Each structure stands twice: as C-alpha cells, then as structure tokens.
C-alpha positions in Angstrom: 6.8 4.5 -7.8 4.5 3.3 -5.0 1.6 1.2 -6.3 -1.9 0.6 -4.8 -0.6 -2.8 -3.7 2.3 -1.1 -1.7 -0.2 1.4 -0.2 -2.5 -1.3 1.1 0.3 -3.6 2.5 2.0 -0.7 4.3 -1.2 0.7 5.6 -2.1 -2.7 7.2 1.2 -4.1 8.3 2.5 -0.9 9.9 0.4 -1.8 12.9 2.6 -4.0 15.2 -0.3 -6.3 16.2 -1.0 -7.2 12.6 2.6 -7.3 11.6 3.5 -9.6 14.5 0.6 -12.0 13.6 1.9 -12.2 10.1 5.6 -12.7 11.1 4.6 -15.5 13.5 2.7 -17.2 10.7 5.7 -17.0 8.4 8.5 -18.0 10.8 9.4 -21.7 11.3 8.1 -23.0 14.6 11.5 -23.2 16.4 12.3 -19.6 15.6 8.8 -18.5 16.5 9.1 -20.0 20.0 12.4 -18.2 20.6 11.0 -14.6 20.1 9.7 -12.6 23.1 6.6 -11.2 21.2 5.8 -8.7 24.0 8.9 -6.8 22.8 7.8 -6.7 19.1 7.7 -3.0 18.1 8.6 -0.7 15.2 12.4 -0.5 14.7 12.5 3.3 14.7 11.9 3.3 18.4 15.2 1.3 18.9 17.3 2.0 15.8 17.3 5.8 15.6 17.9 7.1 12.1 16.8 3.9 10.4 15.8 4.8 6.9 16.0 2.0 4.3 14.2 3.8 1.6 13.5 7.4 0.9 10.3 7.1 -1.1 7.9 5.6 1.5 7.8 4.4 5.1 9.8 1.2 5.9 8.2 -1.9 7.5 10.9 -2.8 10.0 10.3 -4.2 13.4 12.5 -5.4 16.3 12.0 -8.0 19.0 14.1 -9.6 21.7 15.0 -13.3 22.0 13.5 -14.9 25.1 15.7 -14.7 28.2 18.6 -13.2 26.2 19.8 -9.7 25.5 19.9 -10.3 21.8 17.7 -8.4 19.4 16.2 -9.6 16.1 15.4 -7.1 13.3 12.6 -8.0 10.9 12.8 -6.4 7.5 9.5 -6.8 5.7 9.4 -6.4 1.9 6.4 -6.5 -0.4 6.6 -7.6 -4.0 3.6 -7.7 -6.4 5.8 -8.7 -9.4 8.9 -10.8 -10.3 11.9 -8.6 -9.2 15.4 -9.9 -9.8 16.7 -6.9 -7.7 15.2 -8.5 -4.5 18.5 -10.2 -3.4 20.8 -7.2 -3.6 18.1 -5.0 -2.1 17.7 -7.2 0.9 21.4 -7.5 1.3 21.8 -3.7 1.4 19.2 -3.6 4.1 21.0 -6.1 6.2 24.4 -4.4 5.9 22.8 -1.0 6.7 21.1 -2.3 9.8 24.3 -3.9 11.1 26.3 -0.7 10.4 23.7 1.5 12.1 23.5 -0.7 15.2 27.3 -0.7 15.5 27.5 3.1 15.2 24.9 3.6 17.8 25.9 1.0 20.3 29.0 -1.1 19.4 27.8 -4.4 20.9 27.0 -7.7 19.3 25.0 -7.0 16.1 21.4 -8.1 16.0 20.1 -10.9 13.9 18.3 -9.7 10.8 15.5 -11.7 9.2 14.1 -10.6 5.8 10.5 -11.5 5.1 8.8 -11.1 1.7 5.1 -10.9 1.0 4.7 -11.9 -2.6 1.6 -12.0 -4.8 0.9 -11.8 -8.5 1.1 -14.1 -11.4 4.7 -15.2 -11.3 6.9 -16.8 -8.6 9.4 -14.7 -6.8 12.6 -14.3 -8.7 15.5 -16.6 -7.7 19.0 -15.3 -7.0 20.9 -14.4 -10.2 22.9 -17.5 -11.2 26.5 -17.4 -12.3 27.5 -18.8 -15.7 27.5 -22.6 -15.4 31.3 -23.0 -15.8 32.0 -20.6 -13.0 29.2 -21.5 -10.6 30.9 -24.2 -8.7 34.1 -22.2 -8.4 32.7 -18.8 -7.2 29.3 -19.6 -5.6 30.7 -20.3 -2.1 32.2 -16.8 -2.0 29.2 -14.8 -3.2 26.9 -13.0 -0.8 23.6 -14.7 -0.4 20.5 -14.0 1.7 17.7 -16.5 2.2 14.5 -14.5 2.9 11.3 -16.1 4.3 8.8 -15.8 1.5 5.0 -15.9 2.0 3.8 -16.5 -1.6 0.1 -15.7 -1.8 -0.1 -17.5 -5.2 0.2 -20.7 -3.2 -2.4 -19.8 -0.6 -5.9 -20.5 -1.7 -8.9 -18.9 -0.2 -9.6 -21.9 2.0 -6.0 -22.1 3.3 -6.0 -18.4 4.1 -9.3 -18.8 6.1 -7.8 -21.7 8.0 -4.5 -19.9 8.7 -5.6 -18.4 12.1 -4.5 -14.9 10.9 -6.6 -11.9 12.0 -9.6 -11.2 9.6 -7.9 -7.9 8.6 -4.9 -9.8 7.2 -7.0 -12.6 5.6 -9.1 -10.1 3.7 -6.1 -8.0 2.7 -4.4 -11.1 1.3 -7.5 -12.2 -0.5 -7.8 -8.8 -2.1 -4.1 -8.8 -3.1 -4.2 -12.2 -4.8 -7.8 -13.2 -5.5 -9.3 -10.1 -7.1 -6.8 -10.1 -10.0 -8.4 -10.4 -13.4 -11.9 -10.7 -12.1 -14.9 -9.1 -13.8 -17.0 -6.7 -11.8 -19.7 -9.3 -11.5 -17.2 -11.8 -10.1 -15.8 -9.3 -7.7 -19.2 -8.4 -6.3 -19.9 -12.1 -5.7 -16.5 -12.6 -4.0 -17.1 -9.6 -1.7 -20.4 -11.1 -0.7 -18.7 -14.4 0.0 -16.2 -12.6 2.2 -18.9 -10.7 4.0 -18.2 -12.5 7.3 -14.6 -11.1 7.2 -15.9 -7.6 6.6 -18.2 -8.0 9.6 -15.4 -9.4 11.7 -13.3 -6.4 10.8 -16.2 -4.1 11.7 -16.5 -5.8 15.2 -12.8 -5.8 15.9 -11.6 -3.3 18.5 -8.4 -2.4 16.5 -6.1 -0.8 15.9 -6.4 -0.1 13.1 -9.9 1.3 13.4 -12.4 -0.6 11.3 -13.4 2.6 9.3 -9.8 3.1 8.3 -9.2 -0.5 7.2 -12.5 -0.5 5.2 -11.4 2.7 3.6 -8.0 1.3 2.5 -9.6 -1.9 1.2 -12.2 0.2 -0.8 -9.5 2.4 -2.2 -7.6 -0.7 -3.3 -10.6 -2.1 -5.3 -11.3 1.2 -6.9 -7.7 1.7 -7.9 -7.0 -1.9 -9.2 -10.2 -3.3 -10.5 -13.0 -2.2 -12.9 -15.5 -1.7 -10.0 -17.0 1.7 -9.7 -16.7 3.5 -6.4 -20.5 3.3 -5.9 -20.4 -0.4 -6.4 -17.6 -0.9 -3.9 -19.5 1.2 -1.3 -22.8 -0.6 -1.9 -21.2 -4.0 -1.7 -19.4 -3.2 1.5 -22.6 -1.7 3.0 -24.6 -4.8 2.1 -22.3 -7.0 4.1 -21.8 -4.8 7.2 -24.0 -4.6 10.4 -23.6 -0.8 10.7 -22.8 0.9 7.4 -23.9 4.4 8.3 -20.3 5.6 8.8 -18.8 3.8 5.8 -16.3 6.2 4.3 -16.4 7.3 0.7 -14.0 5.8 -1.7 -11.3 7.5 -3.7 -13.3 8.6 -6.7 -16.2 10.0 -4.7 -13.8 11.9 -2.4 -11.9 13.6 -5.3 -15.0 14.5 -7.2 -16.7 15.9 -4.2 -13.5 17.8 -3.2 -13.2 19.1 -6.8 -16.8 20.4 -6.8 -16.5 22.0 -3.4 -13.2 23.7 -4.2 -14.6 24.8 -7.5 -17.6 26.4 -5.9 -15.6 28.1 -3.2 -13.0 29.4 -5.6 -15.7 30.3 -8.1 -17.6 32.4 -5.6 -14.4 34.2 -4.4 -13.2 34.9 -7.9 -16.7 36.0 -9.1 -17.0 38.6 -6.4 -13.7 40.2 -7.7 -14.9 40.4 -11.3 -17.2 42.8 -13.0 -20.9 42.6 -12.5 -21.6 41.3 -16.0 -19.2 39.1 -18.0 -16.4 39.1 -15.5 -18.5 37.5 -12.8 -19.3 34.5 -15.0 -15.7 34.1 -16.2 -14.4 34.4 -12.7 -16.6 31.6 -11.4 -15.6 29.3 -14.2 -11.9 30.1 -13.6 -12.3 29.5 -9.9 -14.0 26.1 -10.5 -11.3 25.1 -12.9 -8.5 26.1 -10.5 -10.1 24.2 -7.6 -10.6 21.1 -9.7 -7.0 21.3 -11.0 -5.7 21.6 -7.5 -7.7 18.6 -6.3 -6.6 16.5 -9.4 -2.9 17.4 -8.8 -3.2 16.3 -5.1 -4.6 12.9 -6.2 -1.9 12.4 -8.8 0.8 13.3 -6.3 -0.7 10.7 -3.9 -0.5 8.0 -6.5 2.7 8.9 -8.3 4.7 11.1 -6.0 6.3 14.4 -7.2 4.9 15.3 -10.6 6.9 16.6 -13.7 6.6 20.3 -14.3 5.0 19.6 -17.7 2.1 17.6 -16.1 1.5 20.3 -13.5 1.4 23.0 -16.2 -0.9 21.0 -18.4 -3.4 20.3 -15.5 -3.3 23.9 -14.3 -4.2 25.3 -17.7 -6.8 22.6 -18.5 -10.3 23.6 -19.6 -13.4 22.5 -17.7 -14.1 19.7 -20.2 -10.4 18.5 -20.0 -10.4 18.6 -16.2 -13.6 16.5 -16.0 -12.1 14.0 -18.5 -8.8 13.8 -16.7 -10.4 13.4 -13.2 -12.5 10.4 -14.5 -9.3 8.9 -16.0 -6.8 9.5 -13.2 -7.6 6.3 -11.3 -6.9 4.1 -14.3 -3.6 5.4 -15.8 -0.2 3.8 -14.9 1.7 7.1 -15.2 0.7 10.7 -15.0 1.6 11.5 -18.6 -1.0 8.9 -19.8 -3.7 11.2 -18.4 -3.6 13.3 -21.6 -3.7 10.5 -24.1 -6.4 10.9 -26.7 
C-alpha cells in the first residue's frame, strides 16, 4: 500500500533535475565525477518495458559514464520504516534490469546502483545474517548488494540546510524526518522557521511548478500530522510572497467536491421526483450519492483498489455517516477502519 511518504517522495524525485541533485549528493566523489550528468534521464526512455513494481511508478534513471559508451542505471528506493526485505527487493531489481538490457540489446550490461532514501525512527535493516556456525562457510557464496543509503535520521536541520541541495529537496527531507511526533503548535513554529525555503520554492522556475510542490507538501502535512487543512494553508500563506494562488489542501478539496457533487446530483434527482415528497428525497439521495463517490475516490487515491464490502458500505451510507467518514478518512490506516465506532 502506498503511503503519504511514498507519494511525496515519488512526486518530488520523479523530476530529473531534483533526482540528479540528490543522486550527486549521495554518490561518493569519485563516482560522481565519472558520470556525464547531461545524460541523466528517466530509464523508461532507454529501457523500454522497464517495470519494477506494479503498484506505483518506479524511480529509475540512467546516465552515461564520461567519455565511455557505458551506462549506469540508478534504482531509487524509499523506505520510511525498517524493512528486512530491502536486500532481496533490490537484488531482484538488479537482476531484472540486467535481463531486460540483454534482451533488448545484447551488449555489455550496464552498471546498476541502488540508492535508498531512509527516514523514520529506526535505522535501515541490515542484511539477514546466517546462523553463526554457518556464516563463515556460506557467506562468501551468498548474493549481496550494498546500496547507497541516505539516512535522514542522521541529517539534522542544520546539515540539510548546508547540504547544497535545492530548497525543494531540503524542505521535502525536513518534512519527512523533522515533522514526526510534533504537536500542531510545534509544527506551525517549524513551518515559520522554514519560511525562507517556502519562499525559495515559490521563486524557483521549476519544474516542478511551485504551486504543485506546495500542494504536495500541504497534502503531506494534512495526511501525516494533526494539523488541520486550514492551519496548513494559513501557515504557508503567511510565509509566501504571493499566496493568492495557493492551492487547497486535501480535506478542503474533498469536502468542496462532495458538496458540489451533492448539489448537482441533488438538483438532477430532485427534478425527476414528484413535486412534493419525492423532490426532497431525491435531493438528499443525490447529495449522498455525490458525497459517496467523492469519498470513494479519496479512499482509492490513498489505498488503491477497495474491497467490495467497503464500496458497498460507503455507497449505502446515510448523510450523517458520510459526513463522519469524510472527516475520518484522512486519519485511518486502512479503509476498513473508516467504520469503527
């Protein structure tokens, strides 16, 4: 299941300029100097058919070595928790990339570098160890991959600001690591402290467009902290030079969409009902149907395809239930939790 952390990382790092800036920051200096960064581009333009995962877009880029016809494939993986499946997952990626390259063009296989962006409260999981008595005997023959890990737990705010990374990346990384466990009051103070980064994003030419990046960051705070959507919007606006075009955050969008759909559906249904009681009931049914559709779209955005039982429950929900579920949908960890009393 894709989390708000995944959504933010993929939204930002899918842009080659930002991904290249982060990869340069993570690579050792000698490797960094060997890459022709003018050739850095999404891998799907070179490796046709590349699809490492089926549930969301892959962050895979390619670049050529300087003065050589040798390509490097950069596989970018994001982890917001301790995951012991990381090693086999990355190994599968490497084998798949080599196999795909050989099938398309049987020449020398590219180098593959795995880069991991890690944040959270625990260190990245080490490779699974063999039992002590067998380790010395079997370890030399076991597949191993050493990814380059950028652990945001070890990057304080001052270090991120000194890193030379673009403001969009600095603020994204601050949000990922340094908003966890904060109270709403602490978060508002931190947003004000990071106001210079918000203004730098606002002034940057992009891509991505500033309005899109601010939207992703706002959605992330609404989805992962206790801040209300109005608080996020006001705190952003307070720190921007031109806040007139500031987009609405998730909760505001879904509630407005629900109301608009409800009014439209209600008017249409009401016209088809009788002049007395049928008109009132039709409007209410139309409002409920519109709000249910909007709620299902938000749930699908967060959790992917929904179980039939969840779709049926939301579709048949009363007006009071739909209001309660809409207010709750940004906080639950699974769609079934929406209906908990």
